[in-house]
C-alpha positions in Angstrom: -14.0 17.3 -16.5 -14.3 15.8 -13.0 -13.8 12.1 -12.5 -16.8 10.3 -11.1 -16.4 8.5 -7.8 -15.9 4.7 -8.0 -19.0 2.5 -7.4 -19.2 0.5 -4.2 -18.5 -2.8 -6.0 -15.3 -1.3 -7.4 -14.3 -0.1 -4.0 -15.0 -3.5 -2.5 -13.0 -5.3 -5.2 -10.0 -2.9 -4.7 -10.1 -3.5 -0.9 -10.0 -7.3 -1.5 -7.0 -7.0 -3.8 -5.1 -4.7 -1.4 -5.9 -7.0 1.5 -4.4 -9.9 -0.4 -1.3 -8.0 -1.2 -0.8 -6.9 2.4 -1.4 -10.5 3.6 1.3 -11.7 1.1 3.7 -9.0 2.4 3.2 -10.0 6.0 3.7 -13.7 5.3 6.8 -13.3 3.1 8.5 -10.8 5.4 7.3 -12.1 8.8 6.1 -8.6 9.7 2.9 -6.8 10.6 1.6 -3.9 8.6 1.2 -0.9 10.9 0.4 2.0 8.6 -0.5 2.7 5.0 -0.3 6.2 3.6 -0.7 7.8 0.2 2.0 10.4 -0.4 2.9 12.9 -3.1 6.4 12.5 -4.4 8.4 14.4 -7.0 9.7 12.2 -9.8 11.0 12.8 -13.4 8.4 12.4 -16.1 10.0 9.9 -18.5 8.2 11.4 -21.5 9.3 15.0 -21.0 12.2 14.7 -18.6 10.7 17.4 -16.4 9.8 17.0 -12.7 6.3 15.7 -12.0 4.3 15.1 -8.8 3.2 11.5 -8.5 1.5 9.6 -5.8 3.2 6.8 -3.9 2.0 4.3 -1.3 4.1 4.3 2.0 3.7 1.0 3.9 5.2 0.8 7.4 5.8 -2.6 8.9 7.1 -3.9 12.2 8.6 -7.3 13.0 6.2 -9.9 14.4 6.9 -10.6 18.0 8.5 -13.9 18.7 6.6 -15.8 21.4 7.8 -18.8 23.3 5.1 -20.5 25.3 6.1 -22.1 28.5 5.1 -25.7 29.0 
């Protein structure tokens, strides 16, 4: 049975939540988010103990440049 696509309000709410998480990440680590990717990874299924493919979010950050302004 196919999964219906999310409604636009659901997508908007998810984007707001993700944006908040990324802002927190940048503020707490003094970095800038450069790239976000969804990747498939192989992990062990805790219920069966067998390998299972799961999705993981890969976030790439870079340090914020330190600027010193001349006076």
